[in-house]
N, C-alpha and C positions, 0 to 999 in steps of 0.2 A: 637404575635397574639394580636390584639386589644381587649380590654375588651368590654362587652356589653354597659357599660355606656359611654365609649369613642366613640364607634361607633354611639351611639344615639346622642351624642353631636355633632359629626362631621356631621351627617346627618342633624341635625337641622341647623347647620351653613351653609351648602351647599344649603339647600332648600330655605332659606330666609335670607336676610340681614336686615329685618325689626326688629329693636330692641324691640319695644313693643311686637311683636309677639313672639320673642324669650324669653322675660321675662315671658310672659304668659305660654309658654311651660315649663319654669322652675318653674312655680307655684308662681311667684312674681307678684301677681295680683295688689296689691296696687301701686307698682312702675310702672307697665305697664300702668295703667289707669291715672296716674298723672305724667308721665315721664317729660313732658315739664316743668311743675311747679316745680318738684323736681330738675331738672337741673338748672333752673333759680335761685332758692333759694340757691343752692349749689354754683353757680358762684357768685351771688351777695354778699353772706356772706363769700365767700372765705373759704369754709369748707375744713378742712384737709381730707386726705384719710380716716383716722380713723373715723372722725365725719360723713363722708358720709356713711360709713358702719353702724355706730350706728343708724343714722336716717333711713336708708333703713331697717334695722332690726326692729326698733321700729314700723315703718309703716306696715311692713309685719305681725308682731305679732298681732297688732291691727286688721288688716284686717282678719287674720285667726280666731281670736276670734269672730269677727262679723259673719263671714261665718259659723263658728261652731255653734253659737247660733241660727242662722237662720235655719240651718239644723236640729238641735235638737228640735226647735220649731215645725217644720213641722212634725217630727216623733211623738212628744209628743201629738199633737192634743188637746191642752188645750181649744181652742175655745175662743170666745169673753167673756170678763169678766170685772167687775168693780174693780178698785183698793180698797184696804182696807181703804184708806183715805175717801172713799165715804160711808163706812159702818156706820150705826147708832147703836152704841153700847148700846144706851138707849132703843132700841125697844124691844129686847127679855126681857121677865120677869125674865128669869134666864140665865146667861151666865158667864162662867169662863174666863174673859178677860186675866188674866196673863198667863194661860195655852195656850190659842190661840196665844197670842203674842210671847210666847216662841217658839211655833212651827214654827212661821214665821221666827225665827232666824235660823231654820234648825238644831238645836242642836241635834235632834233625829236621823238624818241621819247617821252621823259617828258612832253612837252607835247601828245602825241596829234596832232601836225601831220603833214601829208602832204608828200611831196617828189616833184616831177614833172620828169622829164628829157625835153625835147622837142627834136627835131631830125631831120635826114635820116639815112639809113642809113649805117653804117660809121664813126661818129664816137666810138664807145665808150660809148654810153648803157648797154647791157647790162652791160658790164665794170664801170662805175661802180656800177650797182645791185647786182651780185654782190659787190663789195668792201664796200659798205654792209651788205649782208646778212651777210657773213662777220664783219665787225666787230661787228655786233649779237649774233651767236652767241657770239663770244668774250667779250662783255660780260655774257653770261648770259641774253640775251633768247631767246624762242622766235620762230622765223621760218618762213615758207613762201615759197618762190620758185617761181612758175609763170608760164607764158605766159598771156595773156588767152584765147587759143584753148582751152588745156587747161582753164582754169577754167570758161569758158562751156559747153564740151562736158560737163563734169562736172555742171554745174548743170541742164542740160537733162534732165529726168526727168518721168515721168508721175505719180509719187506725191508728194503734198504733204508727207507725213511724211519721205520720203527727202530731199526738197528742204530742209526745215527742218534736218535733220541735217547736210547738206552745207554749208549756209550757216553753220551754227554752227561747223563745222570751219574754215572760212575766216575767221570772225569772231574766233576764239579767240586766235591767235598775237599776240604783242606787235607784230610787224612782218609785213605782207603785201606782197610784191613782185610786181607784175603787169607782166610783161615783154611788149613788142611789142603793146601795146594800140593798136588802130586800124590794124594792118598788114593786116587782112583785113576783108571785109564780112560782116555777120552778119544773121540773120533778125530778124523783128519783135520777138521776145521777149528778145533778148540784152540790149538796153538796160535793160529792166525787171529782169532778173536781176542785172545789174551794179549797178543802183540799189539793189536789195535788199541786196546785199553791202556797198556803200559806206555805206548807212544804218546797218547793224548796227555798223560800225566808227566812224561819225561821232562825233567828239569823245570817243572812247574809246580807239582804238588807231590806229597810224600805217599809212599805205600809201605805198609807193614805186611810181611808174609810169614806164615808158619808152614813148614814143609818137613816131611819125614824122609825125604830122599835127597842125596847129593845131586848137584847139578848134572854130573856125568850120567846119572840115571834117568834124567827127564826124557830122554829119547824113548824109554819104555812106557812113559806116561802119555806122551804125545807121539804115537807111532806114525811114521811116514810124513812127519811135519818138516817142512823146509825152513821154517822161521825160528827154530829153536835157538840157533847160535845168535841171531840178531836180537831175539827176545831177551836172552840172558845178558847180552852185551849192554842193552839199555837198562835192564833191571838192576844190574850190579855196578854200573859205571859210577854212580854216586850212591854208595850203599855201605852200611855197616852190617857185616855178616857174622853171626855168632853161632857156635856149634855146641850143642848139649849132648852128652853121652851118659849112659847109665841104664839101669833097669827101670821099668815102669813103676812109678810111685802109686798109681791106681791099683796095680796088682798087689803091691805091698800093703796098701790100706785094706784091700779085700782079705788078705791073709790075716791081718791083725783082727779084723771084725770076725772072721771065722773062728779064730783061736779064742776070742773073748766069749763067743756064744757057746763054744764047747766047754769053757770053764764054768759057765752058768748052769749048764745042763747036768 
């Protein structure tokens, strides 16, 4: 009796003699899309059978890495962002540059530590979180980047089964970035939902958080919540917390743009 794999390969061979199509069916995308060039280089350089296999493998590994990164980028939903090379470290009146640069090396992820960026609006917290997320994707990690509002809206559901499924989706990635936490006020259940999420990742996987409020002000964000103290305890137990102070750089950029337009008029 033929095995399922042999039957599948036989069917592929009988349905088409087109080599690029067969390579695609085997998942050899890089070789299929550059077959003529690959064969020409192999012939011209008189590659040995072993070298042909080595070059084919190298090309496929690179292609699969590229496709994996593209797929994880789509899932992560980082959005557009500026690279850290464009960040003006001199603008904030207070910033712990060594701590932020260390976070960009991703050393906290293998240790399942959290990283919390705290400070007023317009100082680059989201930009930093996006750069950390992108570096993690390039390093092969799985990432989700969402605003706190999006996450809590998604977790608000009537079905316990759906809630478990969604909590699992946020618990699974190597890195979860929660942007703009405490920017809005939430209902009584929000803190409990956030606690459930943090608990599932606690000492297992890392979280990056950006917030514009000190922890002592979170009671105003989650009114009447009884789990705030426990939530903060688990969130900060294994965490690096850095504070940014200063005026909004976005406001400064707007002022510069307005001044430039006035000069032209």
